[in-house]
mmCIF file of the N, C-alpha and C atoms, coordinates in Angstrom:
data_MODEL
# 
_entry.id   MODEL 
# 
loop_
_atom_site.group_PDB 
_atom_site.id 
_atom_site.type_symbol 
_atom_site.label_atom_id 
_atom_site.label_alt_id 
_atom_site.label_comp_id 
_atom_site.label_asym_id 
_atom_site.label_entity_id 
_atom_site.label_seq_id 
_atom_site.pdbx_PDB_ins_code 
_atom_site.Cartn_x 
_atom_site.Cartn_y 
_atom_site.Cartn_z 
_atom_site.occupancy 
_atom_site.B_iso_or_equiv 
_atom_site.pdbx_formal_charge 
_atom_site.auth_seq_id 
_atom_site.auth_comp_id 
_atom_site.auth_asym_id 
_atom_site.auth_atom_id 
_atom_site.pdbx_PDB_model_num 
ATOM 1   N N  . MET A 1 1  ? 13.802  -1.288  6.756   1.00 0.00 ? 1  MET A N  1 
ATOM 2   C CA . MET A 1 1  ? 12.511  -2.251  7.035   1.00 0.00 ? 1  MET A CA 1 
ATOM 3   C C  . MET A 1 1  ? 11.962  -1.305  5.690   1.00 0.00 ? 1  MET A C  1 
ATOM 4   N N  . LEU A 1 2  ? 11.722  -2.444  4.823   1.00 0.00 ? 2  LEU A N  1 
ATOM 5   C CA . LEU A 1 2  ? 10.499  -2.223  2.928   1.00 0.00 ? 2  LEU A CA 1 
ATOM 6   C C  . LEU A 1 2  ? 8.900   -3.051  3.824   1.00 0.00 ? 2  LEU A C  1 
ATOM 7   N N  . GLY A 1 3  ? 8.032   -2.017  3.043   1.00 0.00 ? 3  GLY A N  1 
ATOM 8   C CA . GLY A 1 3  ? 6.431   -2.530  3.411   1.00 0.00 ? 3  GLY A CA 1 
ATOM 9   C C  . GLY A 1 3  ? 6.165   -3.123  1.479   1.00 0.00 ? 3  GLY A C  1 
ATOM 10  N N  . PHE A 1 4  ? 5.208   -3.213  1.334   1.00 0.00 ? 4  PHE A N  1 
ATOM 11  C CA . PHE A 1 4  ? 4.509   -3.496  -0.112  1.00 0.00 ? 4  PHE A CA 1 
ATOM 12  C C  . PHE A 1 4  ? 2.784   -2.784  0.111   1.00 0.00 ? 4  PHE A C  1 
ATOM 13  N N  . HIS A 1 5  ? 2.515   -2.441  -0.206  1.00 0.00 ? 5  HIS A N  1 
ATOM 14  C CA . HIS A 1 5  ? 1.043   -2.530  -0.474  1.00 0.00 ? 5  HIS A CA 1 
ATOM 15  C C  . HIS A 1 5  ? 0.509   -2.945  -2.287  1.00 0.00 ? 5  HIS A C  1 
ATOM 16  N N  . ILE A 1 6  ? -0.370  -2.490  -2.011  1.00 0.00 ? 6  ILE A N  1 
ATOM 17  C CA . ILE A 1 6  ? -1.313  -3.331  -3.320  1.00 0.00 ? 6  ILE A CA 1 
ATOM 18  C C  . ILE A 1 6  ? -1.660  -1.594  -4.417  1.00 0.00 ? 6  ILE A C  1 
ATOM 19  N N  . HIS A 1 7  ? -1.395  -1.355  -4.980  1.00 0.00 ? 7  HIS A N  1 
ATOM 20  C CA . HIS A 1 7  ? -2.152  -0.455  -6.282  1.00 0.00 ? 7  HIS A CA 1 
ATOM 21  C C  . HIS A 1 7  ? -3.325  -0.936  -7.422  1.00 0.00 ? 7  HIS A C  1 
ATOM 22  N N  . SER A 1 8  ? -4.333  -0.275  -7.214  1.00 0.00 ? 8  SER A N  1 
ATOM 23  C CA . SER A 1 8  ? -5.116  -0.490  -7.954  1.00 0.00 ? 8  SER A CA 1 
ATOM 24  C C  . SER A 1 8  ? -5.362  -0.761  -9.205  1.00 0.00 ? 8  SER A C  1 
ATOM 25  N N  . LEU A 1 9  ? -4.168  -0.690  -10.397 1.00 0.00 ? 9  LEU A N  1 
ATOM 26  C CA . LEU A 1 9  ? -3.977  -0.333  -12.273 1.00 0.00 ? 9  LEU A CA 1 
ATOM 27  C C  . LEU A 1 9  ? -2.783  -1.592  -11.666 1.00 0.00 ? 9  LEU A C  1 
ATOM 28  N N  . SER A 1 10 ? -3.069  -2.044  -13.254 1.00 0.00 ? 10 SER A N  1 
ATOM 29  C CA . SER A 1 10 ? -1.597  -2.213  -13.866 1.00 0.00 ? 10 SER A CA 1 
ATOM 30  C C  . SER A 1 10 ? -0.658  -2.346  -14.154 1.00 0.00 ? 10 SER A C  1 
ATOM 31  N N  . ILE A 1 11 ? 0.674   -1.616  -13.969 1.00 0.00 ? 11 ILE A N  1 
ATOM 32  C CA . ILE A 1 11 ? 1.883   -1.925  -14.678 1.00 0.00 ? 11 ILE A CA 1 
ATOM 33  C C  . ILE A 1 11 ? 1.512   -1.488  -15.504 1.00 0.00 ? 11 ILE A C  1 
ATOM 34  N N  . GLY A 1 12 ? 1.579   -2.114  -15.938 1.00 0.00 ? 12 GLY A N  1 
ATOM 35  C CA . GLY A 1 12 ? 1.813   -2.419  -17.647 1.00 0.00 ? 12 GLY A CA 1 
ATOM 36  C C  . GLY A 1 12 ? 2.813   -3.310  -18.700 1.00 0.00 ? 12 GLY A C  1 
ATOM 37  N N  . ALA A 1 13 ? 2.924   -3.285  -19.925 1.00 0.00 ? 13 ALA A N  1 
ATOM 38  C CA . ALA A 1 13 ? 3.859   -3.689  -20.351 1.00 0.00 ? 13 ALA A CA 1 
ATOM 39  C C  . ALA A 1 13 ? 5.087   -3.021  -20.689 1.00 0.00 ? 13 ALA A C  1 
ATOM 40  N N  . ASN A 1 14 ? 4.724   -1.669  -20.076 1.00 0.00 ? 14 ASN A N  1 
ATOM 41  C CA . ASN A 1 14 ? 6.452   -1.016  -20.171 1.00 0.00 ? 14 ASN A CA 1 
ATOM 42  C C  . ASN A 1 14 ? 6.968   -0.867  -18.541 1.00 0.00 ? 14 ASN A C  1 
ATOM 43  N N  . HIS A 1 15 ? 6.347   -1.536  -17.483 1.00 0.00 ? 15 HIS A N  1 
ATOM 44  C CA . HIS A 1 15 ? 6.735   -2.011  -16.394 1.00 0.00 ? 15 HIS A CA 1 
ATOM 45  C C  . HIS A 1 15 ? 6.966   -0.414  -15.564 1.00 0.00 ? 15 HIS A C  1 
ATOM 46  N N  . ASN A 1 16 ? 6.173   0.453   -15.922 1.00 0.00 ? 16 ASN A N  1 
ATOM 47  C CA . ASN A 1 16 ? 6.108   2.196   -15.576 1.00 0.00 ? 16 ASN A CA 1 
ATOM 48  C C  . ASN A 1 16 ? 5.961   1.589   -13.513 1.00 0.00 ? 16 ASN A C  1 
ATOM 49  N N  . CYS A 1 17 ? 6.800   1.527   -12.796 1.00 0.00 ? 17 CYS A N  1 
ATOM 50  C CA . CYS A 1 17 ? 5.741   1.123   -11.493 1.00 0.00 ? 17 CYS A CA 1 
ATOM 51  C C  . CYS A 1 17 ? 5.051   2.833   -11.330 1.00 0.00 ? 17 CYS A C  1 
ATOM 52  N N  . THR A 1 18 ? 5.860   4.365   -12.232 1.00 0.00 ? 18 THR A N  1 
ATOM 53  C CA . THR A 1 18 ? 4.639   4.777   -11.409 1.00 0.00 ? 18 THR A CA 1 
ATOM 54  C C  . THR A 1 18 ? 2.850   5.000   -12.200 1.00 0.00 ? 18 THR A C  1 
ATOM 55  N N  . ALA A 1 19 ? 3.119   4.085   -12.714 1.00 0.00 ? 19 ALA A N  1 
ATOM 56  C CA . ALA A 1 19 ? 0.752   3.340   -13.057 1.00 0.00 ? 19 ALA A CA 1 
ATOM 57  C C  . ALA A 1 19 ? 0.328   3.566   -12.929 1.00 0.00 ? 19 ALA A C  1 
ATOM 58  N N  . GLY A 1 20 ? 0.277   2.635   -11.470 1.00 0.00 ? 20 GLY A N  1 
ATOM 59  C CA . GLY A 1 20 ? -0.155  1.902   -10.419 1.00 0.00 ? 20 GLY A CA 1 
ATOM 60  C C  . GLY A 1 20 ? -1.294  2.447   -9.999  1.00 0.00 ? 20 GLY A C  1 
ATOM 61  N N  . GLY A 1 21 ? -1.605  4.049   -10.073 1.00 0.00 ? 21 GLY A N  1 
ATOM 62  C CA . GLY A 1 21 ? -2.604  4.777   -9.514  1.00 0.00 ? 21 GLY A CA 1 
ATOM 63  C C  . GLY A 1 21 ? -2.967  4.745   -8.330  1.00 0.00 ? 21 GLY A C  1 
ATOM 64  N N  . ALA A 1 22 ? -3.462  4.142   -7.707  1.00 0.00 ? 22 ALA A N  1 
ATOM 65  C CA . ALA A 1 22 ? -4.176  5.103   -6.429  1.00 0.00 ? 22 ALA A CA 1 
ATOM 66  C C  . ALA A 1 22 ? -3.819  3.475   -5.165  1.00 0.00 ? 22 ALA A C  1 
ATOM 67  N N  . HIS A 1 23 ? -3.603  3.490   -4.482  1.00 0.00 ? 23 HIS A N  1 
ATOM 68  C CA . HIS A 1 23 ? -3.381  2.117   -3.003  1.00 0.00 ? 23 HIS A CA 1 
ATOM 69  C C  . HIS A 1 23 ? -5.137  1.522   -3.172  1.00 0.00 ? 23 HIS A C  1 
ATOM 70  N N  . PHE A 1 24 ? -4.944  0.058   -3.700  1.00 0.00 ? 24 PHE A N  1 
ATOM 71  C CA . PHE A 1 24 ? -5.984  0.008   -3.751  1.00 0.00 ? 24 PHE A CA 1 
ATOM 72  C C  . PHE A 1 24 ? -7.367  -1.155  -1.665  1.00 0.00 ? 24 PHE A C  1 
ATOM 73  N N  . SER A 1 25 ? -8.704  -0.392  -2.575  1.00 0.00 ? 25 SER A N  1 
ATOM 74  C CA . SER A 1 25 ? -9.311  -0.598  -1.197  1.00 0.00 ? 25 SER A CA 1 
ATOM 75  C C  . SER A 1 25 ? -10.456 -0.819  -1.495  1.00 0.00 ? 25 SER A C  1 
ATOM 76  N N  . ARG A 1 26 ? -10.140 -2.050  -1.447  1.00 0.00 ? 26 ARG A N  1 
ATOM 77  C CA . ARG A 1 26 ? -11.364 -3.200  -1.139  1.00 0.00 ? 26 ARG A CA 1 
ATOM 78  C C  . ARG A 1 26 ? -12.893 -1.870  -0.530  1.00 0.00 ? 26 ARG A C  1 
ATOM 79  N N  . PHE A 1 27 ? -12.957 -1.774  0.446   1.00 0.00 ? 27 PHE A N  1 
ATOM 80  C CA . PHE A 1 27 ? -13.890 -0.946  0.734   1.00 0.00 ? 27 PHE A CA 1 
ATOM 81  C C  . PHE A 1 27 ? -13.647 0.371   1.588   1.00 0.00 ? 27 PHE A C  1 
ATOM 82  N N  . ASN A 1 28 ? -13.038 0.871   0.323   1.00 0.00 ? 28 ASN A N  1 
ATOM 83  C CA . ASN A 1 28 ? -13.169 3.055   -0.175  1.00 0.00 ? 28 ASN A CA 1 
ATOM 84  C C  . ASN A 1 28 ? -11.886 3.375   1.786   1.00 0.00 ? 28 ASN A C  1 
ATOM 85  N N  . THR A 1 29 ? -11.032 2.298   2.713   1.00 0.00 ? 29 THR A N  1 
ATOM 86  C CA . THR A 1 29 ? -10.837 2.961   3.701   1.00 0.00 ? 29 THR A CA 1 
ATOM 87  C C  . THR A 1 29 ? -9.697  3.418   3.162   1.00 0.00 ? 29 THR A C  1 
ATOM 88  N N  . SER A 1 30 ? -8.933  4.559   4.400   1.00 0.00 ? 30 SER A N  1 
ATOM 89  C CA . SER A 1 30 ? -8.014  5.308   4.079   1.00 0.00 ? 30 SER A CA 1 
ATOM 90  C C  . SER A 1 30 ? -7.026  4.030   5.078   1.00 0.00 ? 30 SER A C  1 
ATOM 91  N N  . HIS A 1 31 ? -5.214  4.126   4.928   1.00 0.00 ? 31 HIS A N  1 
ATOM 92  C CA . HIS A 1 31 ? -4.257  4.311   5.996   1.00 0.00 ? 31 HIS A CA 1 
ATOM 93  C C  . HIS A 1 31 ? -4.530  3.362   7.168   1.00 0.00 ? 31 HIS A C  1 
ATOM 94  N N  . GLY A 1 32 ? -4.546  2.555   7.574   1.00 0.00 ? 32 GLY A N  1 
ATOM 95  C CA . GLY A 1 32 ? -4.854  2.101   9.374   1.00 0.00 ? 32 GLY A CA 1 
ATOM 96  C C  . GLY A 1 32 ? -3.254  1.067   9.786   1.00 0.00 ? 32 GLY A C  1 
ATOM 97  N N  . MET A 1 33 ? -4.030  0.717   10.379  1.00 0.00 ? 33 MET A N  1 
ATOM 98  C CA . MET A 1 33 ? -2.873  0.780   11.326  1.00 0.00 ? 33 MET A CA 1 
ATOM 99  C C  . MET A 1 33 ? -2.865  -1.463  11.673  1.00 0.00 ? 33 MET A C  1 
ATOM 100 N N  . SER A 1 34 ? -2.022  -2.120  11.207  1.00 0.00 ? 34 SER A N  1 
ATOM 101 C CA . SER A 1 34 ? -2.046  -3.388  11.188  1.00 0.00 ? 34 SER A CA 1 
ATOM 102 C C  . SER A 1 34 ? -3.790  -4.395  12.541  1.00 0.00 ? 34 SER A C  1 
ATOM 103 N N  . ARG A 1 35 ? -3.236  -3.323  13.192  1.00 0.00 ? 35 ARG A N  1 
ATOM 104 C CA . ARG A 1 35 ? -4.505  -4.017  14.423  1.00 0.00 ? 35 ARG A CA 1 
ATOM 105 C C  . ARG A 1 35 ? -5.551  -3.593  14.554  1.00 0.00 ? 35 ARG A C  1 
ATOM 106 N N  . ASP A 1 36 ? -6.091  -2.886  13.489  1.00 0.00 ? 36 ASP A N  1 
ATOM 107 C CA . ASP A 1 36 ? -7.884  -1.668  13.712  1.00 0.00 ? 36 ASP A CA 1 
ATOM 108 C C  . ASP A 1 36 ? -8.220  -2.985  12.818  1.00 0.00 ? 36 ASP A C  1 
ATOM 109 N N  . PRO A 1 37 ? -9.294  -2.975  12.680  1.00 0.00 ? 37 PRO A N  1 
ATOM 110 C CA . PRO A 1 37 ? -10.538 -4.209  11.902  1.00 0.00 ? 37 PRO A CA 1 
ATOM 111 C C  . PRO A 1 37 ? -9.978  -3.746  10.937  1.00 0.00 ? 37 PRO A C  1 
ATOM 112 N N  . ILE A 1 38 ? -10.984 -4.133  9.488   1.00 0.00 ? 38 ILE A N  1 
ATOM 113 C CA . ILE A 1 38 ? -10.734 -4.795  9.080   1.00 0.00 ? 38 ILE A CA 1 
ATOM 114 C C  . ILE A 1 38 ? -11.818 -4.413  7.757   1.00 0.00 ? 38 ILE A C  1 
ATOM 115 N N  . MET A 1 39 ? -12.518 -3.077  7.751   1.00 0.00 ? 39 MET A N  1 
ATOM 116 C CA . MET A 1 39 ? -13.144 -2.370  7.858   1.00 0.00 ? 39 MET A CA 1 
ATOM 117 C C  . MET A 1 39 ? -12.801 -0.951  7.728   1.00 0.00 ? 39 MET A C  1 
ATOM 118 N N  . GLN A 1 40 ? -12.198 -1.235  8.559   1.00 0.00 ? 40 GLN A N  1 
ATOM 119 C CA . GLN A 1 40 ? -10.995 0.782   9.021   1.00 0.00 ? 40 GLN A CA 1 
ATOM 120 C C  . GLN A 1 40 ? -9.904  0.305   7.936   1.00 0.00 ? 40 GLN A C  1 
ATOM 121 N N  . ARG A 1 41 ? -9.180  -0.293  7.837   1.00 0.00 ? 41 ARG A N  1 
ATOM 122 C CA . ARG A 1 41 ? -8.174  0.432   7.232   1.00 0.00 ? 41 ARG A CA 1 
ATOM 123 C C  . ARG A 1 41 ? -7.367  -0.988  5.707   1.00 0.00 ? 41 ARG A C  1 
ATOM 124 N N  . HIS A 1 42 ? -6.933  -0.801  4.635   1.00 0.00 ? 42 HIS A N  1 
ATOM 125 C CA . HIS A 1 42 ? -6.654  -1.178  3.936   1.00 0.00 ? 42 HIS A CA 1 
ATOM 126 C C  . HIS A 1 42 ? -7.130  -2.749  3.629   1.00 0.00 ? 42 HIS A C  1 
ATOM 127 N N  . VAL A 1 43 ? -7.530  -3.459  2.176   1.00 0.00 ? 43 VAL A N  1 
ATOM 128 C CA . VAL A 1 43 ? -7.244  -4.872  3.052   1.00 0.00 ? 43 VAL A CA 1 
ATOM 129 C C  . VAL A 1 43 ? -5.847  -4.672  2.533   1.00 0.00 ? 43 VAL A C  1 
ATOM 130 N N  . GLY A 1 44 ? -4.712  -5.710  3.704   1.00 0.00 ? 44 GLY A N  1 
ATOM 131 C CA . GLY A 1 44 ? -3.659  -6.230  3.318   1.00 0.00 ? 44 GLY A CA 1 
ATOM 132 C C  . GLY A 1 44 ? -2.122  -5.747  4.086   1.00 0.00 ? 44 GLY A C  1 
ATOM 133 N N  . ASP A 1 45 ? -2.613  -4.380  4.566   1.00 0.00 ? 45 ASP A N  1 
ATOM 134 C CA . ASP A 1 45 ? -2.067  -3.101  5.421   1.00 0.00 ? 45 ASP A CA 1 
ATOM 135 C C  . ASP A 1 45 ? -1.740  -3.976  6.408   1.00 0.00 ? 45 ASP A C  1 
ATOM 136 N N  . ILE A 1 46 ? 0.233   -4.435  6.669   1.00 0.00 ? 46 ILE A N  1 
ATOM 137 C CA . ILE A 1 46 ? 0.611   -5.316  7.745   1.00 0.00 ? 46 ILE A CA 1 
ATOM 138 C C  . ILE A 1 46 ? 1.480   -4.450  8.740   1.00 0.00 ? 46 ILE A C  1 
ATOM 139 N N  . ASP A 1 47 ? 2.316   -4.862  9.476   1.00 0.00 ? 47 ASP A N  1 
ATOM 140 C CA . ASP A 1 47 ? 2.696   -4.104  11.011  1.00 0.00 ? 47 ASP A CA 1 
ATOM 141 C C  . ASP A 1 47 ? 3.478   -2.844  10.098  1.00 0.00 ? 47 ASP A C  1 
ATOM 142 N N  . ASP A 1 48 ? 3.925   -1.917  10.404  1.00 0.00 ? 48 ASP A N  1 
ATOM 143 C CA . ASP A 1 48 ? 4.752   -0.869  10.058  1.00 0.00 ? 48 ASP A CA 1 
ATOM 144 C C  . ASP A 1 48 ? 6.450   -0.693  11.252  1.00 0.00 ? 48 ASP A C  1 
ATOM 145 N N  . GLY A 1 49 ? 6.666   -1.938  11.394  1.00 0.00 ? 49 GLY A N  1 
ATOM 146 C CA . GLY A 1 49 ? 7.560   -1.528  11.700  1.00 0.00 ? 49 GLY A CA 1 
ATOM 147 C C  . GLY A 1 49 ? 7.728   -1.301  13.674  1.00 0.00 ? 49 GLY A C  1 
ATOM 148 N N  . GLY A 1 50 ? 6.875   -1.092  14.583  1.00 0.00 ? 50 GLY A N  1 
ATOM 149 C CA . GLY A 1 50 ? 6.319   -0.447  15.840  1.00 0.00 ? 50 GLY A CA 1 
ATOM 150 C C  . GLY A 1 50 ? 6.545   1.391   16.012  1.00 0.00 ? 50 GLY A C  1 
ATOM 151 N N  . HIS A 1 51 ? 5.804   1.723   14.874  1.00 0.00 ? 51 HIS A N  1 
ATOM 152 C CA . HIS A 1 51 ? 5.702   2.656   14.276  1.00 0.00 ? 51 HIS A CA 1 
ATOM 153 C C  . HIS A 1 51 ? 4.589   3.432   14.346  1.00 0.00 ? 51 HIS A C  1 
ATOM 154 N N  . ILE A 1 52 ? 3.695   2.519   14.606  1.00 0.00 ? 52 ILE A N  1 
ATOM 155 C CA . ILE A 1 52 ? 1.829   3.253   15.406  1.00 0.00 ? 52 ILE A CA 1 
ATOM 156 C C  . ILE A 1 52 ? 2.692   4.141   16.082  1.00 0.00 ? 52 ILE A C  1 
ATOM 157 N N  . GLY A 1 53 ? 1.400   5.443   15.926  1.00 0.00 ? 53 GLY A N  1 
ATOM 158 C CA . GLY A 1 53 ? 0.861   6.793   15.696  1.00 0.00 ? 53 GLY A CA 1 
ATOM 159 C C  . GLY A 1 53 ? 2.496   7.525   16.638  1.00 0.00 ? 53 GLY A C  1 
ATOM 160 N N  . LYS A 1 54 ? 2.958   7.067   15.557  1.00 0.00 ? 54 LYS A N  1 
ATOM 161 C CA . LYS A 1 54 ? 4.179   8.506   15.524  1.00 0.00 ? 54 LYS A CA 1 
ATOM 162 C C  . LYS A 1 54 ? 4.141   8.920   14.087  1.00 0.00 ? 54 LYS A C  1 
ATOM 163 N N  . GLY A 1 55 ? 4.059   10.661  14.431  1.00 0.00 ? 55 GLY A N  1 
ATOM 164 C CA . GLY A 1 55 ? 4.534   10.821  13.643  1.00 0.00 ? 55 GLY A CA 1 
ATOM 165 C C  . GLY A 1 55 ? 3.560   10.866  12.350  1.00 0.00 ? 55 GLY A C  1 
ATOM 166 N N  . GLU A 1 56 ? 4.641   10.295  11.304  1.00 0.00 ? 56 GLU A N  1 
ATOM 167 C CA . GLU A 1 56 ? 4.508   10.226  10.267  1.00 0.00 ? 56 GLU A CA 1 
ATOM 168 C C  . GLU A 1 56 ? 3.986   9.432   9.871   1.00 0.00 ? 56 GLU A C  1 
ATOM 169 N N  . SER A 1 57 ? 3.624   7.183   10.637  1.00 0.00 ? 57 SER A N  1 
ATOM 170 C CA . SER A 1 57 ? 3.824   6.109   10.697  1.00 0.00 ? 57 SER A CA 1 
ATOM 171 C C  . SER A 1 57 ? 2.377   6.364   9.074   1.00 0.00 ? 57 SER A C  1 
ATOM 172 N N  . SER A 1 58 ? 1.447   6.724   8.818   1.00 0.00 ? 58 SER A N  1 
ATOM 173 C CA . SER A 1 58 ? 0.763   7.100   7.997   1.00 0.00 ? 58 SER A CA 1 
ATOM 174 C C  . SER A 1 58 ? 0.436   7.954   6.892   1.00 0.00 ? 58 SER A C  1 
ATOM 175 N N  . THR A 1 59 ? 1.466   8.895   7.166   1.00 0.00 ? 59 THR A N  1 
ATOM 176 C CA . THR A 1 59 ? 1.880   9.464   6.143   1.00 0.00 ? 59 THR A CA 1 
ATOM 177 C C  . THR A 1 59 ? 1.419   9.536   4.320   1.00 0.00 ? 59 THR A C  1 
ATOM 178 N N  . THR A 1 60 ? 0.758   9.410   3.830   1.00 0.00 ? 60 THR A N  1 
ATOM 179 C CA . THR A 1 60 ? 0.908   8.976   2.488   1.00 0.00 ? 60 THR A CA 1 
ATOM 180 C C  . THR A 1 60 ? 1.774   9.198   1.150   1.00 0.00 ? 60 THR A C  1 
ATOM 181 N N  . GLY A 1 61 ? 2.334   9.168   0.958   1.00 0.00 ? 61 GLY A N  1 
ATOM 182 C CA . GLY A 1 61 ? 4.357   9.344   -0.632  1.00 0.00 ? 61 GLY A CA 1 
ATOM 183 C C  . GLY A 1 61 ? 4.991   9.816   0.152   1.00 0.00 ? 61 GLY A C  1 
ATOM 184 N N  . ASN A 1 62 ? 5.002   9.549   1.829   1.00 0.00 ? 62 ASN A N  1 
ATOM 185 C CA . ASN A 1 62 ? 5.993   9.175   2.907   1.00 0.00 ? 62 ASN A CA 1 
ATOM 186 C C  . ASN A 1 62 ? 7.838   8.296   2.915   1.00 0.00 ? 62 ASN A C  1 
ATOM 187 N N  . VAL A 1 63 ? 7.462   7.783   1.633   1.00 0.00 ? 63 VAL A N  1 
ATOM 188 C CA . VAL A 1 63 ? 7.622   5.983   1.522   1.00 0.00 ? 63 VAL A CA 1 
ATOM 189 C C  . VAL A 1 63 ? 9.612   6.154   0.864   1.00 0.00 ? 63 VAL A C  1 
ATOM 190 N N  . GLY A 1 64 ? 9.703   6.794   0.041   1.00 0.00 ? 64 GLY A N  1 
ATOM 191 C CA . GLY A 1 64 ? 10.600  6.037   -1.025  1.00 0.00 ? 64 GLY A CA 1 
ATOM 192 C C  . GLY A 1 64 ? 10.207  6.369   -2.524  1.00 0.00 ? 64 GLY A C  1 
ATOM 193 N N  . LEU A 1 65 ? 11.970  6.170   -2.956  1.00 0.00 ? 65 LEU A N  1 
ATOM 194 C CA . LEU A 1 65 ? 10.924  5.656   -3.833  1.00 0.00 ? 65 LEU A CA 1 
ATOM 195 C C  . LEU A 1 65 ? 10.818  4.146   -3.780  1.00 0.00 ? 65 LEU A C  1 
ATOM 196 N N  . ARG A 1 66 ? 9.973   4.116   -4.700  1.00 0.00 ? 66 ARG A N  1 
ATOM 197 C CA . ARG A 1 66 ? 10.040  2.708   -5.013  1.00 0.00 ? 66 ARG A CA 1 
ATOM 198 C C  . ARG A 1 66 ? 11.054  1.795   -5.350  1.00 0.00 ? 66 ARG A C  1 
ATOM 199 N N  . THR A 1 67 ? 10.812  0.600   -4.848  1.00 0.00 ? 67 THR A N  1 
ATOM 200 C CA . THR A 1 67 ? 11.427  -0.067  -5.019  1.00 0.00 ? 67 THR A CA 1 
ATOM 201 C C  . THR A 1 67 ? 11.983  -1.799  -6.026  1.00 0.00 ? 67 THR A C  1 
ATOM 202 N N  . ALA A 1 68 ? 10.329  -1.449  -6.118  1.00 0.00 ? 68 ALA A N  1 
ATOM 203 C CA . ALA A 1 68 ? 9.923   -2.869  -7.193  1.00 0.00 ? 68 ALA A CA 1 
ATOM 204 C C  . ALA A 1 68 ? 8.872   -3.172  -7.246  1.00 0.00 ? 68 ALA A C  1 
ATOM 205 N N  . CYS A 1 69 ? 8.065   -3.459  -8.838  1.00 0.00 ? 69 CYS A N  1 
ATOM 206 C CA . CYS A 1 69 ? 6.997   -2.756  -8.496  1.00 0.00 ? 69 CYS A CA 1 
ATOM 207 C C  . CYS A 1 69 ? 6.652   -4.528  -9.463  1.00 0.00 ? 69 CYS A C  1 
ATOM 208 N N  . GLY A 1 70 ? 4.870   -5.270  -10.239 1.00 0.00 ? 70 GLY A N  1 
ATOM 209 C CA . GLY A 1 70 ? 5.382   -6.609  -10.327 1.00 0.00 ? 70 GLY A CA 1 
ATOM 210 C C  . GLY A 1 70 ? 3.852   -6.274  -11.286 1.00 0.00 ? 70 GLY A C  1 
ATOM 211 N N  . THR A 1 71 ? 2.926   -7.027  -11.688 1.00 0.00 ? 71 THR A N  1 
ATOM 212 C CA . THR A 1 71 ? 1.408   -7.129  -11.719 1.00 0.00 ? 71 THR A CA 1 
ATOM 213 C C  . THR A 1 71 ? 1.036   -8.558  -11.206 1.00 0.00 ? 71 THR A C  1 
ATOM 214 N N  . ILE A 1 72 ? -0.099  -8.472  -10.331 1.00 0.00 ? 72 ILE A N  1 
ATOM 215 C CA . ILE A 1 72 ? -0.942  -10.099 -9.606  1.00 0.00 ? 72 ILE A CA 1 
ATOM 216 C C  . ILE A 1 72 ? -2.165  -10.114 -10.459 1.00 0.00 ? 72 ILE A C  1 
ATOM 217 N N  . LEU A 1 73 ? -1.600  -11.854 -11.194 1.00 0.00 ? 73 LEU A N  1 
ATOM 218 C CA . LEU A 1 73 ? -2.737  -11.972 -12.478 1.00 0.00 ? 73 LEU A CA 1 
ATOM 219 C C  . LEU A 1 73 ? -3.420  -13.272 -11.535 1.00 0.00 ? 73 LEU A C  1 
ATOM 220 N N  . LEU A 1 74 ? -4.136  -13.641 -11.575 1.00 0.00 ? 74 LEU A N  1 
ATOM 221 C CA . LEU A 1 74 ? -4.921  -14.786 -11.387 1.00 0.00 ? 74 LEU A CA 1 
ATOM 222 C C  . LEU A 1 74 ? -4.436  -15.656 -12.871 1.00 0.00 ? 74 LEU A C  1 
ATOM 223 N N  . ILE A 1 75 ? -4.189  -17.049 -12.773 1.00 0.00 ? 75 ILE A N  1 
ATOM 224 C CA . ILE A 1 75 ? -3.307  -17.844 -14.236 1.00 0.00 ? 75 ILE A CA 1 
ATOM 225 C C  . ILE A 1 75 ? -4.221  -19.317 -12.939 1.00 0.00 ? 75 ILE A C  1 
# 
């Protein structure tokens, strides 16, 4: 199962997926679970495929390689 999240910086013209900066967190919160109130999780956090409450389900940096990236633009 793949998930996604939004980083705070654009990847730029060189398409460097590692240049995205920290996770976007409008309310300065840590990772949360989908059932947590919005003020206690990153905006857009979605279900983690049934791993809620399991040891490393919210460990930052424990997701493996990035498979894709892009830039969100207002058009």
